[in-house]
C-alpha positions as CSV (number, residue, x, y, z in Angstrom):
1,M,107.4,130.0,88.6
2,S,109.9,132.5,89.2
3,Y,110.5,135.4,92.3
4,V,110.2,139.2,91.2
5,S,111.2,142.3,93.0
6,L,109.5,145.3,94.3
7,K,110.6,148.0,92.0
8,E,110.2,146.3,88.5
9,F,106.9,145.3,89.9
10,I,105.6,148.6,90.0
11,D,107.5,149.9,87.4
12,V,106.0,147.4,84.6
13,K,102.4,147.8,86.2
14,E,103.1,151.2,85.7
15,A,104.5,150.6,82.2
16,G,101.0,148.8,81.8
17,N,103.2,146.0,81.0
18,L,101.6,143.7,84.0
19,S,100.4,140.7,81.7
20,Q,103.4,140.2,79.6
21,F,105.7,140.0,83.3
22,L,103.8,137.8,84.8
23,N,103.3,135.0,81.6
24,Y,107.6,135.6,81.4
25,K,107.5,135.0,85.4
26,K,104.8,132.4,85.0
27,I,103.2,133.5,87.3
28,F,99.2,132.7,86.9
29,P,97.3,134.3,89.5
30,K,93.5,133.0,90.4
31,I,92.5,136.2,91.7
32,T,93.3,138.8,89.4
33,H,93.2,141.6,91.9
34,E,96.0,140.0,94.3
35,T,98.3,141.2,91.8
36,D,97.0,144.5,91.6
37,D,96.7,144.3,96.0
38,F,100.6,142.8,95.9
39,Y,100.7,146.5,93.7
40,H,99.8,148.9,96.4
41,F,101.8,147.2,99.2
42,A,105.2,147.3,96.7
43,K,104.4,150.9,96.6
44,M,103.5,151.2,100.2
45,F,106.7,150.2,101.2
46,Y,108.6,151.9,98.6
47,C,106.3,155.1,100.0
48,T,107.4,155.4,103.9
49,N,111.6,154.3,102.6
50,K,112.2,155.9,99.1
51,H,115.7,155.8,99.0
52,L,115.4,151.5,99.7
53,S,117.5,149.9,97.0
54,D,115.0,147.2,94.9
55,I,114.3,143.6,97.1
56,D,114.3,140.8,95.1
57,G,113.1,137.2,96.3
58,W,108.8,137.7,96.8
59,F,106.9,134.5,95.3
60,L,102.9,135.2,94.7
61,G,100.2,132.4,95.2
62,T,101.9,129.3,95.7
63,D,99.2,126.7,95.7
64,L,99.2,123.6,97.0
65,T,96.5,123.4,97.0
66,V,95.2,121.3,100.6
67,I,95.8,124.4,102.2
68,P,95.2,128.1,101.6
69,D,97.6,129.5,99.2
70,F,100.0,131.8,100.2
71,D,99.6,134.8,99.0
72,I,103.0,136.6,99.2
73,L,106.4,134.6,100.1
74,L,109.9,135.7,100.5
75,F,112.6,132.9,102.0
76,L,115.1,134.0,104.3
77,D,118.3,132.3,106.1
78,S,116.7,132.9,109.5
79,F,112.7,132.5,108.7
80,I,109.9,133.0,106.1
81,L,108.3,135.8,106.1
82,N,103.8,134.7,104.8
83,I,102.4,137.9,103.6
84,D,98.4,137.5,103.3
85,L,96.5,140.4,100.8
86,K,93.3,141.5,102.1
87,R,91.3,144.5,100.5
88,Q,89.2,144.9,103.1
89,I,88.7,143.5,106.1
90,T,87.0,144.1,109.5
91,N,88.8,142.4,113.7
92,D,86.2,138.9,113.2
93,D,87.7,138.5,109.9
94,L,91.2,138.9,111.8
95,T,90.2,136.9,114.1
96,N,88.4,134.5,112.8
97,Y,89.2,133.9,108.4
98,V,92.5,135.2,108.3
99,S,93.7,133.1,111.9
100,K,92.1,129.9,110.8
101,K,94.3,130.2,107.1
102,F,97.4,131.6,109.3
103,K,97.3,128.6,112.2
104,Q,96.3,126.0,108.9
105,Q,99.7,127.3,106.6
106,S,101.8,126.5,110.1
107,R,102.2,122.4,109.2
108,I,103.9,123.4,106.0
109,F,106.2,125.7,108.3
110,R,106.6,123.1,111.2
111,V,107.4,120.3,108.2
112,L,110.9,122.9,106.7
113,N,111.0,123.4,110.6
114,K,111.1,127.1,109.8
115,T,110.1,130.0,111.8
116,V,107.8,132.3,110.4
117,Y,106.0,135.7,110.2
118,N,103.1,136.4,109.4
119,L,101.5,139.7,108.1
120,V,98.4,140.4,107.1
121,F,98.6,143.8,104.5
122,V,95.3,145.7,104.2
123,V,94.7,147.8,100.6
124,E,91.4,149.3,102.2
125,D,93.9,151.6,104.3
126,N,97.6,150.6,103.9
127,S,97.7,148.7,107.4
128,L,100.0,145.5,108.1
129,Y,99.1,143.5,111.2
130,H,101.8,141.4,112.7
131,F,99.6,137.4,113.8
132,D,100.9,136.3,116.8
133,P,100.6,132.4,116.8
134,S,101.1,132.0,120.8
135,T,98.7,134.3,121.5
136,E,96.3,134.5,118.5
137,I,96.8,138.2,118.5
138,F,96.8,140.9,115.7
139,S,98.4,143.9,116.5
140,T,99.9,146.3,114.0
141,Y,103.6,146.3,112.3
142,S,105.1,149.3,110.8
143,F,106.7,149.1,107.2
144,E,109.7,150.6,109.1
145,D,109.8,147.1,111.4
146,L,109.4,145.2,108.5
147,F,112.0,146.6,106.3
148,Q,114.7,145.9,109.0
149,L,113.2,142.6,109.2
150,I,114.1,141.8,106.6
151,L,117.7,143.5,107.0
152,S,117.8,141.3,109.8
153,S,119.0,138.1,106.9
154,N,119.6,136.9,103.9
155,I,117.0,136.8,101.1
156,L,117.1,132.6,99.2
157,F,115.5,133.2,96.2
158,E,114.1,129.6,96.6
159,N,110.5,128.8,97.5
160,K,111.4,126.1,99.8
161,I,107.1,125.4,100.1
162,E,107.2,124.8,96.1
163,Q,109.5,122.2,95.8
164,L,108.0,120.4,98.6
165,T,107.3,117.2,97.3
166,P,103.3,116.3,97.6
167,S,104.8,112.9,99.8
168,E,106.7,115.6,102.4
169,F,103.6,117.1,103.6
170,L,100.4,114.5,102.6
171,I,100.0,111.6,104.4
172,N,98.5,108.1,102.9
173,P,96.6,107.4,105.7
174,W,97.2,102.7,105.9
175,K,100.8,103.6,105.7
176,D,100.8,107.1,108.2
177,K,98.5,105.3,111.3
178,D,100.0,107.5,113.8
179,D,99.5,111.3,112.1
180,F,95.9,109.6,111.1
181,I,95.0,109.1,114.3
182,H,96.3,112.0,115.5
183,Q,94.4,114.6,112.7
184,R,98.2,115.5,111.6
185,Y,96.9,115.9,107.6
186,W,95.2,118.3,105.3
187,L,91.6,117.9,102.9
188,S,90.8,120.8,100.4
189,N,88.4,122.7,100.4
190,T,86.7,120.4,98.2
191,Q,87.4,117.7,99.9
192,Q,86.2,118.5,103.0
193,K,82.5,119.7,101.6
194,I,82.4,116.4,99.9
195,S,83.4,114.5,103.7
196,D,80.9,116.5,105.4
197,S,78.0,115.8,103.5
198,I,78.5,112.3,102.6
199,I,78.1,111.3,107.1
200,C,74.5,111.8,106.1
201,S,71.8,108.5,105.4
202,G,71.4,108.4,101.4
203,I,74.0,107.0,98.7
204,Y,76.3,109.0,97.7
205,G,79.0,108.5,94.9
206,V,82.8,109.6,94.4
207,T,84.4,109.7,91.8
208,G,87.8,111.1,91.0
209,E,90.9,109.4,88.5
210,A,94.2,108.4,90.7
211,G,95.6,110.6,93.6
212,T,92.0,113.2,94.2
213,G,92.0,112.2,97.8
214,K,88.8,109.4,97.5
215,T,90.3,106.9,100.1
216,L,91.5,109.6,102.3
217,I,88.1,111.0,102.1
218,A,86.7,108.0,103.4
219,C,89.1,107.0,106.4
220,D,88.3,110.4,107.6
221,V,84.9,109.4,107.4
222,M,85.3,106.6,109.4
223,R,87.3,108.2,111.7
224,K,84.3,110.8,112.6
225,M,81.7,108.9,112.4
226,S,83.5,105.2,113.9
227,N,82.2,106.4,117.6
228,D,78.5,106.5,116.5
229,K,77.5,103.6,114.1
230,R,78.9,100.6,112.7
231,I,81.0,100.5,109.3
232,L,81.9,98.1,106.6
233,F,84.7,98.8,104.8
234,V,84.7,97.0,101.6
235,V,88.0,97.0,99.8
236,P,88.5,95.4,95.9
237,G,90.9,92.0,95.8
238,D,92.3,90.8,99.9
239,V,92.8,92.8,102.6
240,D,96.2,93.1,103.6
241,S,97.6,93.8,106.7
242,E,97.9,97.1,107.0
243,K,94.5,97.9,106.5
244,K,93.8,95.7,109.5
245,D,95.5,97.6,111.4
246,W,94.1,100.6,110.6
247,V,90.9,99.1,111.5
248,S,91.9,97.9,114.8
249,S,92.6,101.6,115.7
250,F,88.8,103.1,115.3
251,K,85.6,100.9,116.9
252,N,82.3,99.6,115.4
253,I,85.1,100.1,112.2
254,E,85.1,96.2,110.2
255,V,87.3,96.3,106.9
256,H,86.2,92.9,104.2
257,S,86.9,91.8,100.8
258,A,83.9,92.3,98.0
259,K,83.8,88.9,97.3
260,E,83.3,88.7,100.6
261,I,80.0,90.5,100.5
262,N,77.3,87.9,100.3
263,N,78.6,86.1,102.9
264,L,78.3,88.9,105.7
265,D,74.6,90.6,107.2
266,L,74.4,93.6,105.8
267,E,71.7,94.9,108.3
268,K,73.7,95.1,111.3
269,Y,76.0,98.2,109.4
270,Q,74.8,101.5,109.8
271,M,77.3,102.7,106.7
272,I,78.6,101.3,103.8
273,L,81.6,102.7,102.1
274,V,83.2,100.4,99.1
275,D,86.7,101.5,97.9
276,E,87.9,100.8,94.2
277,S,83.6,99.9,93.7
278,Q,84.7,100.2,89.8
279,R,85.6,96.7,90.0
280,L,82.7,95.1,91.5
281,F,81.5,91.8,90.3
282,P,77.1,92.5,89.4
283,H,76.6,90.1,91.9
284,T,78.2,91.8,94.3
285,R,77.6,95.5,93.2
286,N,73.8,94.4,92.7
287,R,73.4,93.4,96.4
288,L,75.4,97.0,97.6
289,V,72.5,98.7,95.2
290,V,69.5,96.5,96.8
291,W,70.8,97.7,100.5
292,G,71.0,101.0,99.6
293,N,68.0,101.4,98.0
294,A,66.5,99.4,101.0
295,N,68.3,101.8,103.7
296,Y,68.3,105.2,102.3
297,V,66.6,106.4,104.2
298,N,68.1,105.6,107.5
299,K,71.5,104.2,107.0
300,T,74.2,105.6,103.8
301,L,76.0,103.6,101.5
302,I,79.3,105.2,99.4
303,F,80.9,104.3,96.7
304,F,84.5,105.5,95.8
305,F,85.4,105.1,91.8
306,H,87.0,106.0,88.4
307,V,85.6,104.7,85.5
308,D,88.5,104.5,83.7
309,Q,90.3,102.6,86.2
310,T,87.6,99.8,85.1
311,L,89.8,97.1,84.1
312,S,87.9,93.6,82.4
313,P,84.2,93.3,81.2
314,K,82.9,91.8,84.6
315,D,83.8,95.4,86.4
316,S,81.0,98.2,86.6
317,G,82.4,101.9,86.5
318,V,79.5,103.0,84.0
319,M,76.9,100.6,85.2
320,M,78.5,102.8,88.6
321,K,78.2,105.8,87.5
322,S,75.0,105.3,86.2
323,F,73.7,104.1,89.6
324,I,75.2,106.9,91.6
325,Q,72.9,109.5,88.7
326,T,69.6,108.5,89.3
327,S,70.2,107.8,92.7
328,E,70.4,111.9,92.6
329,K,68.1,112.6,90.5
330,D,65.1,110.6,92.7
331,G,66.6,112.5,95.6
332,K,68.4,109.5,98.0
333,G,71.3,111.0,98.2
334,Q,74.2,113.1,95.7
335,Y,76.9,112.5,93.4
336,F,80.4,114.0,93.5
337,E,83.3,114.4,91.3
338,L,87.2,115.4,92.6
339,I,88.9,117.0,89.7
340,D,92.6,118.2,91.7
341,N,95.2,116.1,91.8
342,M,97.0,115.9,95.3
343,R,99.5,113.3,95.2
344,S,100.7,113.7,91.9
345,N,103.5,115.7,90.0
346,E,101.3,118.4,88.2
347,A,103.6,117.5,85.5
348,I,103.0,113.6,85.5
349,T,99.2,114.6,86.1
350,Y,98.6,116.4,82.8
351,F,101.4,114.5,80.3
352,V,99.3,111.1,81.3
353,R,95.4,113.7,80.6
354,N,97.0,115.0,77.6
355,V,98.8,111.4,76.4
356,F,95.1,109.8,76.4
357,H,93.6,112.7,74.6
358,L,95.3,114.6,72.8
359,S,92.8,117.7,72.9
360,E,93.0,118.0,76.4
361,S,96.0,121.2,77.0
362,A,98.4,121.6,80.1
363,P,97.4,125.0,81.7
364,K,100.3,127.6,80.9
365,R,102.3,126.7,84.1
366,I,103.1,124.2,82.8
367,T,105.6,123.8,80.7
368,T,107.7,121.4,78.4
369,E,110.8,121.8,80.0
370,D,108.6,120.5,83.3
371,Y,107.8,117.5,81.3
372,R,111.2,117.0,80.7
373,N,112.2,116.9,84.7
374,H,109.6,114.4,85.6
375,I,109.3,112.2,82.9
376,D,111.6,110.5,81.0
377,L,109.9,109.6,77.4
378,K,112.6,107.1,75.3
379,Y,111.2,104.9,71.7
380,F,112.0,101.2,71.2
381,S,111.7,99.6,68.2
382,S,111.1,96.5,69.9
383,S,111.3,95.3,73.3
384,L,113.8,93.7,73.6
385,D,115.5,96.8,72.9
386,A,114.0,98.6,75.1
387,E,115.2,95.4,78.1
388,K,117.7,97.2,79.7
389,W,116.8,100.8,79.7
390,I,114.0,99.5,82.0
391,K,115.9,96.8,83.3
392,D,118.3,99.9,84.7
393,Y,116.4,102.3,86.1
394,I,114.4,99.3,88.3
395,K,118.3,99.1,89.5
396,K,117.7,102.6,90.5
397,G,114.7,101.8,92.7
398,Y,111.6,102.6,90.4
399,I,108.9,100.4,90.4
400,F,108.4,98.5,86.9
401,L,104.4,98.1,86.1
402,V,103.1,95.9,83.6
403,P,99.7,94.9,82.3
404,T,98.1,91.6,84.1
405,G,98.0,89.2,81.3
406,D,95.8,86.8,79.7
407,N,95.5,82.9,80.3
408,H,94.0,82.2,76.9
409,K,95.4,84.7,74.6
410,E,98.8,86.7,73.3
411,A,99.3,89.8,75.9
412,S,101.0,92.9,75.7
413,S,102.9,92.6,79.0
414,D,104.2,88.7,77.6
415,K,107.6,90.3,76.3
416,F,108.1,91.6,80.4
417,G,107.2,88.3,82.1
418,H,110.9,87.3,83.4
419,I,111.5,90.9,84.7
420,D,110.9,92.2,88.2
421,N,107.0,94.0,87.7
422,T,104.3,94.6,89.8
423,N,100.8,93.8,87.7
424,T,97.8,96.4,87.1
425,H,95.4,94.9,89.8
426,H,98.1,94.6,92.7
427,I,98.9,98.2,92.1
428,I,95.8,99.7,91.5
429,G,94.3,102.8,94.4
430,G,98.1,102.5,95.0
431,E,100.9,105.2,94.6
432,M,104.7,105.2,94.5
433,D,107.3,108.3,94.2
434,N,108.4,106.6,90.7
435,V,107.4,104.4,88.0
436,V,108.4,103.1,84.6
437,T,106.6,101.3,82.4
438,Y,105.5,101.1,78.6
439,M,103.2,101.5,75.8
440,D,103.6,99.5,72.7
441,D,101.7,98.4,69.3
442,F,99.0,97.1,71.3
443,I,97.3,100.2,71.5
444,E,96.5,103.3,68.7
445,Y,95.0,106.3,68.7
446,S,91.1,106.8,67.3
447,Q,90.2,110.1,65.5
448,K,89.6,111.8,68.3
449,G,92.4,111.7,69.4
450,I,91.7,109.1,72.4
451,I,93.5,105.9,73.0
452,E,92.0,102.5,72.5
453,S,93.1,99.8,73.0
454,K,93.5,97.1,69.9
455,S,94.4,93.9,71.9
456,R,92.0,91.2,72.2
457,E,93.3,90.3,75.8
458,Y,90.2,89.7,78.3
459,Y,92.0,93.0,80.1
460,Y,90.9,96.1,79.5
461,L,94.1,97.1,77.9
462,D,94.1,100.8,77.8
463,H,92.7,101.2,81.1
464,E,95.3,99.4,83.1
465,I,98.0,101.1,81.1
466,Y,96.1,104.6,81.9
467,V,96.3,102.7,85.7
468,N,99.5,102.2,85.4
469,L,100.9,105.6,84.6
470,T,99.0,107.3,87.5
471,R,101.1,105.7,89.9
472,A,103.9,108.1,89.8
473,R,103.9,110.5,92.2
474,N,107.5,112.3,91.2
475,K,108.9,110.2,88.1
476,L,107.9,108.8,85.5
477,A,109.8,106.6,82.9
478,L,107.7,105.9,79.8
479,A,109.1,103.8,76.9
480,I,107.5,104.0,73.3
481,I,107.5,100.0,72.1
482,N,107.2,99.7,68.3
483,N,104.8,102.5,68.0
484,P,106.0,105.4,65.9
485,D,102.0,107.1,65.5
486,L,102.5,107.4,69.2
487,Y,105.1,108.5,69.9
488,K,104.6,111.9,66.9
489,G,101.3,112.0,68.5
490,I,103.4,112.9,72.3
491,M,106.1,115.1,70.5
492,D,103.8,116.7,68.2
493,I,100.6,118.2,70.5
494,I,102.3,117.3,74.2
495,Y,106.4,118.7,73.2
496,K,105.4,120.5,70.9
497,C,107.7,119.4,68.6
498,K,105.9,118.9,65.7
499,P,107.3,120.3,62.9
500,S,107.2,123.6,60.6
501,S,105.3,123.2,57.3
């Protein structure tokens, strides 16, 4: 996103060229009238200061998803100017909605360790208000005061908030236990709505790809309910030390591996949450389903899952989704879907979606330059040729992710067994900043532009590759090995490099 200047904004708006200007600046407002509101703000600024020079460096519509978006930001050496735009407003709106929004946003400014001036501009009467966070009181503010405030420091022309990576302001509940316990974390509006809904009795399903916040919702629910209900948290694979330590900080919560379910007395629990439940084997899934159907009136069963992260024929992603949707139709519970990825860089998120479904184009704000900044894509004719490149990234601190092998058949990952790596089963549900991985000739595009596996190995190779790609938060290095059709599809469709006819 680019910054704008006040007078240029006024001029292009009045010349009827605002749409072209916003596209050029890569500004895509969620609410159309916000650009009109900013125009009124700019006009009012110069109405009282007609002879001022143009003031540049304003950012419109900065959105981190997990907190209310920032309508207008101006970054200066000594402070940040944060302005909320309102068409009209009542005193109750100021003291309730707007003050709450500013308080939620204040955590981000603390991350930046910067002083902030919070202002509200009301279009209806061209009024300006200042919010004092220490007293939580709004007071009238003049445009002359605003001008003098801006003159007191140097404008930086960079969006410090947009530059934050998710790992700087989002917590991992397992690793950042103290922050979680003291509730120093955010839920988006959608996440909060789901969390509030699934604490009631019933059968619930929450689905979403990696990074959408399923685990954070589960932890939020357990934190809220641990004083009132006996809770069982079920995880795939072995229970690691981080989860054991986290659970020990709360009352009434137990954590067990899915393979232990048949040895537990489920009737002693009032709430059961199952993480990565697409990986449940049939006998485990059936026992939980029986318990849920028998107790949905006064107890709670919650499944967190994603069908595309089903890894083997014994897993149950499709069955899980079908069961939840049937339960919803029968009035026993509800099915929720998370769409917004909170943790991964947007470029990586949309790149992976587009790689797997060529028809799923990214929004306008994501450009091929964004892809190049966060994804290093390189073609090799053989795995041997790719090996040095992969090792170089491992030396840089990237985690090398490979699909899980097959004990009985040739597997895609066999050629990399001698390199330090982590397999898909060991990282599902986890995330890391930087990932290096590969896609080879064991997969292909179907006629629908959807990646499918050509391999007959036991685990679903296409699903494993999806999991591996979606682990990266900040940087992804991807080797395409001996698969020219795959490389061509990515170059033509995603990077817009299709040769002209």
